[in-house]
C-alpha positions in Angstrom: -43.2 -12.7 48.6 -40.0 -12.6 50.6 -38.7 -15.7 49.0 -39.5 -14.3 45.6 -37.7 -11.1 46.4 -34.5 -12.9 47.4 -34.7 -15.0 44.3 -34.7 -11.9 42.1 -31.8 -10.4 44.0 -29.9 -13.6 43.7 -30.5 -13.8 39.9 -29.3 -10.2 39.4 -26.2 -10.8 41.4 -25.5 -14.0 39.4 -25.9 -12.2 36.1 -23.6 -9.4 37.2 -21.0 -12.0 38.2 -21.3 -13.8 34.9 -21.0 -10.6 33.0 -17.7 -10.0 34.6 -16.4 -13.2 33.0 -18.0 -12.5 29.6 -20.5 -15.4 30.1 -23.7 -13.7 29.1 -25.7 -15.5 26.4 -25.7 -13.8 23.0 -29.4 -13.1 23.2 -28.9 -11.2 26.4 -26.0 -9.3 25.0 -27.7 -8.4 21.7 -27.8 -4.7 21.2 -31.1 -5.1 19.5 -32.6 -6.3 22.7 -31.3 -3.4 24.8 -33.3 -0.2 24.5 -31.1 2.8 23.9 -28.0 0.7 23.1 -25.8 2.1 20.3 -25.1 0.2 17.2 -21.7 0.2 15.4 -21.7 0.8 11.6 -18.8 1.1 9.2 -17.8 4.8 9.0 -17.1 6.6 5.7 -13.6 8.0 5.7 -13.3 11.7 4.8 -10.0 10.9 3.0 -8.8 7.6 1.5 -10.6 4.3 1.1 -10.8 0.9 2.8 -8.8 -1.9 1.2 -10.4 -5.3 1.0 -10.2 -8.7 -0.7 -12.0 -11.8 -1.6 -9.4 -14.6 -1.1 -10.4 -17.6 -3.3 -12.8 -19.2 -0.8 -13.9 -22.0 -3.1 -17.0 -22.9 -5.1 -19.4 -21.7 -2.4 -17.2 -18.6 -1.8 -17.4 -19.4 1.9 -14.4 -21.5 2.9 -12.9 -18.7 5.0 -9.9 -19.5 7.2 -7.8 -17.3 9.4 -4.6 -18.9 8.0 -5.7 -17.9 4.4 -6.3 -14.3 5.4 -3.0 -14.1 7.2 -1.2 -15.6 4.2 -2.8 -13.1 1.9 -1.9 -10.2 4.1 1.7 -11.4 4.3 1.9 -11.8 0.5 0.5 -8.3 -0.3 2.1 -6.5 2.6 -1.1 -4.9 3.9 -3.8 -5.8 6.4 -7.3 -5.8 4.8 -10.2 -3.7 6.3 -12.9 -5.6 4.4 -13.1 -9.4 3.7 -15.8 -10.5 1.3 -17.3 -14.0 1.2 -20.5 -15.8 0.1 -23.4 -16.9 2.3 -25.9 -18.2 -0.3 -29.5 -19.2 0.4 -28.7 -22.8 -0.6 -26.8 -23.1 2.8 -30.0 -22.1 4.7 -28.0 -20.6 7.6 -26.2 -17.5 8.7 -22.4 -17.9 8.1 -21.5 -17.3 11.7 -18.2 -19.1 11.6 -16.9 -17.1 8.6 -18.1 -13.9 10.2 -16.3 -14.8 13.4 -13.0 -15.5 11.5 -13.2 -12.2 9.7 -13.8 -10.2 12.8 -11.1 -12.1 14.6 -8.7 -11.2 11.8 -9.6 -7.5 12.4 -11.8 -6.8 9.3 -15.5 -6.2 8.7 -17.3 -9.0 6.8 -18.9 -8.2 3.4 -21.5 -10.9 3.0 -22.8 -11.7 -0.5 -26.2 -13.0 0.6 -28.0 -14.0 -2.6 -30.9 -16.3 -3.3 -28.7 -18.8 -5.1 -29.2 -22.6 -4.9 -26.7 -25.4 -5.3 -24.8 -26.0 -7.5 -23.6 -22.4 -7.5 -23.3 -22.0 -11.2 -24.0 -18.9 -13.3 -26.6 -19.1 -16.0 -29.1 -21.0 -13.9 -32.8 -20.1 -14.3 -34.9 -19.1 -11.3 -35.6 -22.1 -9.0 -37.0 -22.5 -5.5 -35.6 -19.2 -4.3 -37.2 -17.2 -7.1 -38.4 -13.7 -6.3 -42.1 -14.6 -6.5 -41.6 -17.3 -3.9 -39.8 -14.8 -1.6 -42.5 -12.2 -2.0 -45.2 -14.9 -1.3 -43.6 -15.6 2.1 -42.3 -19.1 1.2 -38.9 -18.3 2.8 -40.0 -16.1 5.7 -38.8 -18.7 8.3 -35.3 -18.8 6.8 -35.0 -15.0 6.5 -36.2 -14.5 10.1 -33.7 -17.1 11.5 -30.9 -15.7 9.4 -31.7 -12.2 10.7 -31.8 -13.4 14.3 -28.4 -15.0 14.0 -27.0 -12.0 12.3 -28.4 -9.8 15.0 -27.1 -12.0 17.8 -23.6 -12.0 16.1 -23.7 -8.4 17.4 -20.8 -7.0 15.4 -20.9 -4.8 12.3 -21.7 -6.4 9.0 -21.9 -5.3 5.4 -24.5 -7.3 3.5 -25.1 -7.2 -0.3 -28.3 -8.9 -1.3 -29.0 -10.1 -4.8 -25.9 -8.7 -6.5 -25.4 -7.8 -10.1 -29.1 -7.9 -10.8 -28.6 -5.8 -14.0 -27.0 -8.8 -15.8 -28.4 -12.1 -17.1 -26.2 -14.7 -15.3 -27.9 -14.8 -11.9 -31.4 -16.2 -11.3 -32.6 -13.1 -9.4 -31.7 -10.8 -12.4 -34.5 -8.5 -13.6 -34.0 -10.0 -17.0 -35.7 -13.2 -15.8 -38.8 -11.5 -14.4 -40.1 -9.7 -17.4 -37.2 -7.4 -18.2 -38.6 -4.3 -19.8 -42.2 -5.4 -20.0 -44.6 -2.9 -18.6 -46.3 -3.7 -15.3 -49.9 -2.8 -16.3 -51.5 -4.0 -13.1 -49.7 -1.8 -10.7 -49.4 1.9 -11.1 -47.4 3.8 -11.8 -46.4 1.4 -14.6 -42.7 0.4 -14.4 -40.5 -2.2 -16.2 -41.6 -5.5 -14.6 -38.1 -7.0 -14.0 -36.6 -4.2 -12.0 -39.9 -3.7 -10.1 -40.1 -7.3 -8.9 -36.4 -7.1 -7.9 -37.0 -3.9 -5.9 -40.0 -5.4 -4.1 -38.0 -8.5 -3.2 -35.1 -6.4 -1.9 -37.3 -4.3 0.3 -39.2 -7.3 1.5 -36.0 -9.1 2.6 -34.6 -6.0 4.3 -37.8 -5.2 6.1 -38.0 -8.7 7.6 -34.4 -8.6 8.7 -34.8 -5.2 10.3 -38.0 -6.4 12.0 -35.8 -8.9 13.8 -33.6 -6.1 15.2 -30.5 -6.7 13.0 -29.4 -3.1 13.2 -25.7 -4.1 13.0 -26.1 -4.6 9.2 -25.2 -1.9 6.6 -26.9 -2.7 3.3 -25.0 -2.7 0.1 -26.7 -2.2 -3.3 -24.4 -4.0 -5.6 -24.6 -3.7 -9.5 -22.4 -4.8 -12.3 -20.5 -2.1 -14.1 -22.0 -3.0 -17.5 -25.7 -3.8 -17.8 -26.7 -6.7 -19.9 -28.8 -6.4 -22.1 -27.0 -3.2 -22.9 -28.5 0.0 -24.1 -31.9 -0.7 -22.5 -33.4 2.1 -20.5 -35.2 -0.5 -18.3 -31.9 -2.0 -17.3 -30.2 1.1 -16.0 -28.9 1.2 -12.5 -31.6 3.6 -11.2 -34.4 1.2 -12.3 -33.4 -1.3 -9.6 -32.7 1.2 -6.8 -34.9 0.2 -3.8 -34.6 3.7 -2.2 -32.4 5.6 0.1 -34.0 4.1 3.2 -32.9 0.6 2.1 -29.3 1.3 1.1 -26.2 2.3 3.1 -23.6 1.8 0.3 -23.7 1.8 -3.5 -21.4 -0.8 -5.0 -20.2 -2.1 -8.3 -18.3 -5.0 -9.8 -15.5 -3.7 -12.1 -13.4 -6.1 -14.0 -11.0 -6.0 -16.9 -10.4 -8.9 -19.2 -11.5 -12.1 -17.4 -11.5 -14.6 -20.3 -9.8 -15.1 -23.6 -12.9 -14.0 -25.4 -13.0 -10.6 -23.9 -11.1 -7.5 -25.1 -8.4 -5.9 -23.1 -9.5 -2.6 -21.5 -8.0 -0.4 -18.8 -9.5 0.0 -15.4 -10.5 3.6 -16.3 -12.2 2.5 -19.5 -14.4 -0.1 -17.7 -15.2 2.1 -14.7 -15.6 5.8 -15.6 -19.1 5.6 -17.1 -20.3 3.3 -14.4 -18.9 5.6 -11.8 -20.8 8.6 -13.2 -24.0 6.6 -13.4 -23.9 5.1 -9.9 -23.1 8.5 -8.4 -26.3 9.9 -9.9 -28.5 7.3 -8.3 -28.1 8.7 -4.8 -25.3 11.3 -4.2 -25.7 11.0 -0.5 -24.4 7.4 -0.4 -20.7 6.3 -0.4 -19.5 4.1 -3.3 -17.7 0.8 -3.0 -16.0 -1.2 -5.7 -17.2 -4.5 -4.2 -15.2 -6.6 -6.7 -12.4 -5.6 -9.0 -9.6 -7.3 -10.8 -8.2 -8.5 -14.1 -6.9 -11.8 -15.6 -3.3 -12.5 -16.6 -3.2 -12.4 -20.5 0.3 -11.3 -21.5 -0.4 -11.6 -25.2 -3.2 -9.0 -24.9 -2.1 -6.6 -22.2 0.1 -5.9 -19.2 -1.6 -6.9 -16.0 1.0 -5.2 -13.8 0.5 -1.9 -15.6 -3.3 -2.3 -15.4 -3.1 -2.7 -11.7 -0.6 0.1 -11.2 -2.8 2.5 -13.3 -6.0 1.4 -11.4 -4.5 2.5 -8.1 -3.6 5.8 -9.6 -7.1 6.2 -11.1 -8.8 5.5 -7.8 -7.1 8.6 -6.3 -7.1 10.9 -9.3 -10.5 10.2 -10.9 -12.6 8.2 -8.5 -12.3 9.8 -5.1 -15.9 9.1 -4.2 -15.0 5.4 -3.9 -14.5 4.8 -0.2 -13.8 1.0 -0.3 -12.4 -1.4 -2.9 -12.4 -5.2 -2.6 -9.9 -7.1 -4.9 -11.1 -10.4 -6.3 -8.2 -12.8 -5.7 -9.3 -16.0 -7.5 -8.3 -18.4 -10.2 -10.8 -20.8 -12.0 -11.0 -23.2 -14.9 -13.5 -22.4 -17.7 -15.6 -24.9 -19.6 -13.1 -24.8 -22.5 -10.4 -25.8 -20.0 -8.7 -22.4 -20.2 -8.0 -20.6 -16.9 -9.0 -17.2 -15.7 -6.3 -16.1 -13.2 -7.3 -12.9 -11.3 -5.1 -13.5 -8.4 -2.8 -10.7 -7.3 0.2 -13.1 -7.6 -0.7 -14.4 -11.1 2.8 -13.2 -12.0 5.6 -11.6 -10.0 5.1 -8.4 -11.8 1.4 -8.3 -11.0 2.1 -8.9 -7.4 4.7 -6.2 -7.2 2.3 -3.8 -8.8 -0.4 -4.6 -6.3 1.9 -4.4 -3.3 3.2 -1.0 -4.5 -0.2 0.4 -5.1 -1.9 -0.8 -1.8 1.1 0.4 0.2 0.0 4.0 -0.2 -1.5 5.4 3.1 -4.5 6.4 1.1 -5.6 2.7 1.5 -7.1 2.3 5.0 -6.2 -1.1 6.6 -8.6 -1.2 9.6 -12.3 -0.6 9.6 -13.4 2.5 11.5 -16.8 2.6 13.1 -19.5 5.1 14.0 -22.2 4.7 16.6 -25.9 5.2 16.0 -29.1 4.4 17.9 
Protein backbone atom coordinates (compact mmCIF):
# COMPACT_ATOMS: atom_id res chain seq x y z
CA UNK A 1 0.00 0.00 0.00
CA UNK A 2 2.79 2.43 0.90
CA UNK A 3 4.66 1.63 -2.29
CA UNK A 4 1.48 2.12 -4.31
CA UNK A 5 0.87 5.45 -2.58
CA UNK A 6 4.32 6.76 -3.48
CA UNK A 7 3.93 5.52 -7.07
CA UNK A 8 0.76 7.60 -7.42
CA UNK A 9 2.41 10.66 -5.90
CA UNK A 10 5.39 10.24 -8.23
CA UNK A 11 3.15 9.90 -11.28
CA UNK A 12 1.21 13.07 -10.44
CA UNK A 13 4.44 14.99 -9.90
CA UNK A 14 5.81 13.75 -13.21
CA UNK A 15 2.66 14.79 -15.07
CA UNK A 16 2.78 18.26 -13.51
CA UNK A 17 6.40 18.60 -14.57
CA UNK A 18 5.65 17.50 -18.13
CA UNK A 19 2.71 19.86 -18.38
CA UNK A 20 5.02 22.73 -17.64
CA UNK A 21 6.95 21.86 -20.79
CA UNK A 22 3.81 21.28 -22.87
CA UNK A 23 4.50 17.55 -23.14
CA UNK A 24 1.12 16.10 -22.33
CA UNK A 25 -0.19 13.60 -24.84
CA UNK A 26 -3.07 14.96 -26.98
CA UNK A 27 -5.54 12.50 -25.47
CA UNK A 28 -4.72 13.82 -22.00
CA UNK A 29 -5.11 17.39 -23.13
CA UNK A 30 -8.34 16.81 -25.04
CA UNK A 31 -11.08 19.07 -23.72
CA UNK A 32 -13.56 16.33 -24.50
CA UNK A 33 -11.90 14.13 -21.86
CA UNK A 34 -11.96 16.80 -19.17
CA UNK A 35 -15.28 17.21 -17.34
CA UNK A 36 -16.34 20.83 -17.11
CA UNK A 37 -13.73 22.05 -19.61
CA UNK A 38 -14.81 24.88 -21.91
CA UNK A 39 -14.80 24.49 -25.68
CA UNK A 40 -13.91 27.27 -28.11
CA UNK A 41 -16.27 27.96 -31.04
CA UNK A 42 -16.17 30.65 -33.73
CA UNK A 43 -18.06 33.69 -32.46
CA UNK A 44 -20.54 35.58 -34.62
CA UNK A 45 -19.54 39.23 -34.94
CA UNK A 46 -22.24 41.78 -34.14
CA UNK A 47 -20.90 43.98 -36.93
CA UNK A 48 -18.90 43.02 -39.97
CA UNK A 49 -17.99 39.62 -41.38
CA UNK A 50 -15.00 37.30 -41.44
CA UNK A 51 -12.95 37.25 -44.61
CA UNK A 52 -11.75 33.90 -45.87
CA UNK A 53 -10.36 32.08 -48.88
CA UNK A 54 -9.78 28.78 -50.59
CA UNK A 55 -6.31 29.08 -52.15
CA UNK A 56 -6.11 26.68 -55.12
CA UNK A 57 -5.09 23.61 -53.10
CA UNK A 58 -5.08 21.16 -56.03
CA UNK A 59 -7.33 18.34 -57.25
CA UNK A 60 -7.99 17.02 -53.75
CA UNK A 61 -8.43 20.58 -52.46
CA UNK A 62 -6.07 19.66 -49.63
CA UNK A 63 -2.54 20.69 -50.60
CA UNK A 64 -2.38 23.35 -47.90
CA UNK A 65 0.94 25.11 -47.32
CA UNK A 66 1.87 27.95 -45.00
CA UNK A 67 3.86 29.56 -47.80
CA UNK A 68 0.81 29.54 -50.06
CA UNK A 69 -1.34 31.19 -47.42
CA UNK A 70 1.28 33.84 -46.72
CA UNK A 71 1.68 34.58 -50.45
CA UNK A 72 -2.07 35.00 -50.81
CA UNK A 73 -2.19 37.34 -47.83
CA UNK A 74 0.63 39.44 -49.24
CA UNK A 75 -1.05 39.58 -52.64
CA UNK A 76 -4.48 40.71 -51.38
CA UNK A 77 -3.14 42.83 -48.51
CA UNK A 78 -5.25 41.20 -45.82
CA UNK A 79 -4.94 38.32 -43.38
CA UNK A 80 -7.66 35.69 -43.73
CA UNK A 81 -9.79 34.63 -40.75
CA UNK A 82 -11.09 31.43 -42.44
CA UNK A 83 -9.21 29.03 -44.71
CA UNK A 84 -11.23 26.38 -46.55
CA UNK A 85 -9.87 23.06 -47.81
CA UNK A 86 -11.04 19.57 -48.67
CA UNK A 87 -10.84 16.44 -46.54
CA UNK A 88 -12.75 13.92 -48.62
CA UNK A 89 -13.65 10.41 -47.52
CA UNK A 90 -11.40 8.90 -50.18
CA UNK A 91 -8.43 9.95 -48.02
CA UNK A 92 -9.79 7.90 -45.08
CA UNK A 93 -8.19 10.12 -42.45
CA UNK A 94 -8.59 13.41 -40.63
CA UNK A 95 -6.52 16.16 -42.32
CA UNK A 96 -4.49 16.98 -39.23
CA UNK A 97 -1.54 18.47 -41.13
CA UNK A 98 -3.73 20.89 -43.10
CA UNK A 99 -5.62 21.88 -39.94
CA UNK A 100 -2.34 22.50 -38.12
CA UNK A 101 -1.04 24.72 -40.93
CA UNK A 102 -4.22 26.79 -40.99
CA UNK A 103 -4.25 27.32 -37.22
CA UNK A 104 -0.54 28.14 -37.26
CA UNK A 105 -1.30 30.76 -39.90
CA UNK A 106 -3.86 32.24 -37.49
CA UNK A 107 -7.15 31.23 -39.13
CA UNK A 108 -9.90 28.73 -38.40
CA UNK A 109 -10.13 25.74 -40.77
CA UNK A 110 -13.29 25.28 -42.81
CA UNK A 111 -13.20 21.60 -43.75
CA UNK A 112 -15.25 20.30 -46.67
CA UNK A 113 -15.77 16.75 -45.36
CA UNK A 114 -17.80 15.02 -48.03
CA UNK A 115 -18.29 11.31 -48.87
CA UNK A 116 -16.41 11.67 -52.16
CA UNK A 117 -14.16 8.98 -53.63
CA UNK A 118 -11.14 9.23 -55.90
CA UNK A 119 -10.86 10.49 -58.57
CA UNK A 120 -12.51 13.63 -57.25
CA UNK A 121 -14.58 14.46 -60.32
CA UNK A 122 -18.04 15.97 -60.45
CA UNK A 123 -20.78 13.98 -62.14
CA UNK A 124 -19.88 10.64 -60.56
CA UNK A 125 -22.73 8.37 -59.43
CA UNK A 126 -22.92 7.12 -55.83
CA UNK A 127 -20.19 4.57 -55.05
CA UNK A 128 -18.87 2.90 -51.92
CA UNK A 129 -19.57 6.00 -49.81
CA UNK A 130 -23.23 6.13 -50.83
CA UNK A 131 -25.68 7.31 -48.20
CA UNK A 132 -27.25 3.88 -47.73
CA UNK A 133 -23.88 2.35 -46.87
CA UNK A 134 -23.27 5.16 -44.37
CA UNK A 135 -26.66 4.61 -42.71
CA UNK A 136 -26.09 0.84 -42.62
CA UNK A 137 -22.91 1.37 -40.57
CA UNK A 138 -20.37 0.37 -43.21
CA UNK A 139 -18.19 3.41 -42.49
CA UNK A 140 -18.65 3.65 -38.72
CA UNK A 141 -15.01 2.81 -37.96
CA UNK A 142 -13.76 5.54 -40.29
CA UNK A 143 -16.22 8.14 -38.94
CA UNK A 144 -15.28 7.28 -35.36
CA UNK A 145 -11.52 7.52 -36.01
CA UNK A 146 -11.94 10.78 -37.91
CA UNK A 147 -14.00 12.13 -34.99
CA UNK A 148 -11.39 11.09 -32.42
CA UNK A 149 -8.61 12.75 -34.39
CA UNK A 150 -10.68 15.92 -34.85
CA UNK A 151 -11.43 15.92 -31.12
CA UNK A 152 -7.79 15.41 -30.18
CA UNK A 153 -6.75 18.21 -32.52
CA UNK A 154 -8.39 20.28 -29.81
CA UNK A 155 -8.76 23.59 -31.63
CA UNK A 156 -11.92 25.10 -33.17
CA UNK A 157 -13.04 23.71 -36.52
CA UNK A 158 -15.75 24.50 -39.02
CA UNK A 159 -16.95 21.35 -40.81
CA UNK A 160 -19.28 21.28 -43.84
CA UNK A 161 -20.53 17.73 -44.51
CA UNK A 162 -22.05 16.78 -47.88
CA UNK A 163 -22.03 20.20 -49.51
CA UNK A 164 -24.31 21.41 -52.34
CA UNK A 165 -26.66 18.46 -51.92
CA UNK A 166 -29.38 20.39 -53.77
CA UNK A 167 -27.53 19.99 -57.08
CA UNK A 168 -26.90 16.98 -59.31
CA UNK A 169 -23.09 16.96 -59.59
CA UNK A 170 -22.12 15.26 -56.31
CA UNK A 171 -22.86 11.59 -55.52
CA UNK A 172 -24.53 12.44 -52.17
CA UNK A 173 -27.09 14.78 -53.80
CA UNK A 174 -30.73 14.12 -53.04
CA UNK A 175 -31.30 13.80 -56.79
CA UNK A 176 -29.51 10.41 -56.73
CA UNK A 177 -31.61 8.98 -53.89
CA UNK A 178 -35.09 9.20 -55.29
CA UNK A 179 -35.35 12.96 -55.66
CA UNK A 180 -38.99 13.95 -55.22
CA UNK A 181 -40.39 10.42 -54.97
CA UNK A 182 -42.56 9.99 -51.89
CA UNK A 183 -41.28 7.87 -49.03
CA UNK A 184 -44.38 5.72 -48.53
CA UNK A 185 -42.82 3.44 -45.92
CA UNK A 186 -41.92 6.05 -43.31
CA UNK A 187 -44.42 8.60 -42.04
CA UNK A 188 -44.87 11.45 -42.36
CA UNK A 189 -44.21 10.95 -46.06
CA UNK A 190 -41.43 13.18 -47.39
CA UNK A 191 -39.53 13.45 -50.67
CA UNK A 192 -37.17 10.50 -50.59
CA UNK A 193 -33.94 12.18 -51.74
CA UNK A 194 -33.85 14.97 -49.14
CA UNK A 195 -34.99 12.56 -46.42
CA UNK A 196 -32.12 10.11 -47.05
CA UNK A 197 -29.66 13.02 -47.05
CA UNK A 198 -30.99 14.40 -43.75
CA UNK A 199 -30.79 10.98 -42.12
CA UNK A 200 -27.19 10.53 -43.26
CA UNK A 201 -26.22 14.03 -42.09
CA UNK A 202 -27.68 13.42 -38.62
CA UNK A 203 -26.14 9.97 -38.46
CA UNK A 204 -22.64 11.31 -39.15
CA UNK A 205 -22.97 14.26 -36.77
CA UNK A 206 -24.30 12.03 -33.98
CA UNK A 207 -21.36 9.63 -34.30
CA UNK A 208 -18.85 12.48 -34.31
CA UNK A 209 -20.43 14.06 -31.25
CA UNK A 210 -20.50 10.69 -29.47
CA UNK A 211 -16.70 10.73 -29.67
CA UNK A 212 -16.59 14.08 -27.89
CA UNK A 213 -15.59 16.30 -30.82
CA UNK A 214 -17.22 19.37 -29.29
CA UNK A 215 -14.71 21.69 -30.98
CA UNK A 216 -16.59 21.35 -34.29
CA UNK A 217 -19.10 23.93 -35.53
CA UNK A 218 -21.30 22.28 -38.18
CA UNK A 219 -21.92 24.08 -41.47
CA UNK A 220 -24.99 23.29 -43.59
CA UNK A 221 -23.78 24.19 -47.08
CA UNK A 222 -26.12 24.54 -50.10
CA UNK A 223 -25.72 25.76 -53.66
CA UNK A 224 -27.36 29.12 -54.43
CA UNK A 225 -29.39 27.59 -57.29
CA UNK A 226 -31.10 24.23 -56.84
CA UNK A 227 -30.90 21.76 -59.71
CA UNK A 228 -33.37 20.52 -60.85
CA UNK A 229 -34.90 23.98 -60.58
CA UNK A 230 -38.48 24.84 -59.68
CA UNK A 231 -39.02 21.59 -57.78
CA UNK A 232 -40.58 21.94 -54.33
CA UNK A 233 -38.80 18.80 -53.14
CA UNK A 234 -35.44 20.39 -53.96
CA UNK A 235 -35.87 23.56 -51.89
CA UNK A 236 -33.30 24.38 -49.20
CA UNK A 237 -35.64 23.60 -46.31
CA UNK A 238 -36.26 20.06 -47.54
CA UNK A 239 -32.65 19.14 -46.69
CA UNK A 240 -32.35 20.94 -43.37
CA UNK A 241 -31.39 18.39 -40.67
CA UNK A 242 -32.61 20.63 -37.85
CA UNK A 243 -31.38 23.39 -35.59
CA UNK A 244 -29.67 20.96 -33.21
CA UNK A 245 -27.40 19.75 -36.02
CA UNK A 246 -26.36 23.07 -37.56
CA UNK A 247 -24.30 26.01 -36.31
CA UNK A 248 -23.92 27.94 -39.59
CA UNK A 249 -26.03 28.14 -42.74
CA UNK A 250 -23.89 28.41 -45.88
CA UNK A 251 -24.13 28.90 -49.63
CA UNK A 252 -21.96 28.68 -52.71
CA UNK A 253 -22.53 31.84 -54.78
CA UNK A 254 -20.80 32.16 -58.15
CA UNK A 255 -21.07 34.39 -61.16
CA UNK A 256 -20.07 33.18 -64.63
CA UNK A 257 -17.67 30.23 -64.31
CA UNK A 258 -17.61 28.86 -67.86
CA UNK A 259 -18.07 30.21 -71.37
CA UNK A 260 -21.47 28.53 -71.53
CA UNK A 261 -22.90 30.53 -68.61
CA UNK A 262 -24.52 33.94 -68.78
CA UNK A 263 -22.99 36.95 -67.08
CA UNK A 264 -24.87 37.93 -63.92
CA UNK A 265 -24.04 40.30 -61.09
CA UNK A 266 -23.34 39.08 -57.57
CA UNK A 267 -26.61 40.59 -56.41
CA UNK A 268 -28.57 38.77 -59.12
CA UNK A 269 -27.13 35.35 -58.24
CA UNK A 270 -27.46 35.84 -54.50
CA UNK A 271 -30.49 37.86 -53.42
CA UNK A 272 -33.15 35.15 -53.84
CA UNK A 273 -30.89 32.53 -52.27
CA UNK A 274 -30.20 34.91 -49.38
CA UNK A 275 -33.91 35.31 -48.72
CA UNK A 276 -34.55 31.58 -48.88
CA UNK A 277 -31.70 30.52 -46.62
CA UNK A 278 -32.62 33.09 -43.97
CA UNK A 279 -36.11 31.59 -43.80
CA UNK A 280 -34.79 28.11 -42.95
CA UNK A 281 -33.60 29.07 -39.49
CA UNK A 282 -33.36 32.79 -38.64
CA UNK A 283 -31.44 31.95 -35.46
CA UNK A 284 -28.37 30.79 -37.42
CA UNK A 285 -25.60 32.97 -38.90
CA UNK A 286 -25.09 32.85 -42.66
CA UNK A 287 -21.81 32.17 -44.44
CA UNK A 288 -20.98 32.45 -48.12
CA UNK A 289 -18.71 29.41 -48.03
CA UNK A 290 -17.67 29.87 -51.68
CA UNK A 291 -17.90 32.93 -53.89
CA UNK A 292 -16.23 34.22 -57.02
CA UNK A 293 -16.44 34.78 -60.77
CA UNK A 294 -14.38 33.95 -63.83
CA UNK A 295 -12.48 36.35 -66.05
CA UNK A 296 -14.53 36.82 -69.25
CA UNK A 297 -13.77 40.31 -70.60
CA UNK A 298 -16.01 39.87 -73.67
CA UNK A 299 -19.04 39.22 -71.43
CA UNK A 300 -18.55 41.35 -68.34
CA UNK A 301 -16.17 43.32 -66.16
CA UNK A 302 -14.83 41.10 -63.37
CA UNK A 303 -13.28 44.01 -61.49
CA UNK A 304 -16.64 45.80 -61.42
CA UNK A 305 -18.37 42.54 -60.40
CA UNK A 306 -16.04 42.14 -57.42
CA UNK A 307 -16.26 45.81 -56.46
CA UNK A 308 -20.06 45.73 -56.49
CA UNK A 309 -20.12 42.43 -54.55
CA UNK A 310 -18.26 43.99 -51.66
CA UNK A 311 -20.74 46.86 -51.64
CA UNK A 312 -23.68 44.46 -51.78
CA UNK A 313 -22.44 42.46 -48.79
CA UNK A 314 -22.68 45.54 -46.59
CA UNK A 315 -25.74 47.22 -48.10
CA UNK A 316 -28.00 44.24 -48.85
CA UNK A 317 -26.65 41.11 -47.17
CA UNK A 318 -25.74 42.14 -43.64
CA UNK A 319 -26.78 38.75 -42.21
CA UNK A 320 -23.73 37.23 -43.92
CA UNK A 321 -21.12 36.92 -41.19
CA UNK A 322 -18.37 35.20 -43.20
CA UNK A 323 -17.40 35.01 -46.88
CA UNK A 324 -14.79 32.68 -48.39
CA UNK A 325 -13.43 33.63 -51.83
CA UNK A 326 -12.73 30.72 -54.19
CA UNK A 327 -9.26 31.49 -55.60
CA UNK A 328 -8.75 28.82 -58.27
CA UNK A 329 -8.07 28.33 -61.98
CA UNK A 330 -8.82 25.08 -63.82
CA UNK A 331 -8.96 23.66 -67.33
CA UNK A 332 -12.29 22.38 -68.67
CA UNK A 333 -12.91 19.34 -70.87
CA UNK A 334 -13.13 21.57 -73.95
CA UNK A 335 -9.62 22.90 -73.08
CA UNK A 336 -10.97 26.31 -72.10
CA UNK A 337 -10.04 27.76 -68.70
CA UNK A 338 -12.09 28.98 -65.80
CA UNK A 339 -10.04 31.56 -63.96
CA UNK A 340 -11.64 32.59 -60.66
CA UNK A 341 -8.40 33.73 -59.05
CA UNK A 342 -8.40 37.17 -57.48
CA UNK A 343 -5.40 38.04 -59.68
CA UNK A 344 -6.89 36.82 -62.97
CA UNK A 345 -6.24 40.39 -64.12
CA UNK A 346 -4.57 43.41 -62.50
CA UNK A 347 -7.94 45.15 -62.43
CA UNK A 348 -9.65 42.24 -60.66
CA UNK A 349 -6.89 42.07 -58.06
CA UNK A 350 -7.07 45.80 -57.40
CA UNK A 351 -10.84 45.55 -56.97
CA UNK A 352 -10.53 42.69 -54.49
CA UNK A 353 -7.76 44.45 -52.54
CA UNK A 354 -9.82 47.64 -52.32
CA UNK A 355 -12.95 45.81 -51.22
CA UNK A 356 -11.42 43.58 -48.58
CA UNK A 357 -9.40 46.48 -47.14
CA UNK A 358 -12.55 47.85 -45.51
CA UNK A 359 -12.55 47.34 -41.69
CA UNK A 360 -15.94 45.64 -42.13
CA UNK A 361 -13.97 42.52 -43.06
CA UNK A 362 -12.60 40.84 -39.95
CA UNK A 363 -9.13 39.39 -40.34
CA UNK A 364 -8.78 37.17 -37.27
CA UNK A 365 -11.23 34.58 -35.91
CA UNK A 366 -12.89 35.48 -32.63
CA UNK A 367 -13.98 32.74 -30.30
CA UNK A 368 -16.58 32.18 -27.63
CA UNK A 369 -16.47 29.58 -24.88
CA UNK A 370 -19.11 27.02 -24.11
CA UNK A 371 -19.35 23.89 -22.00
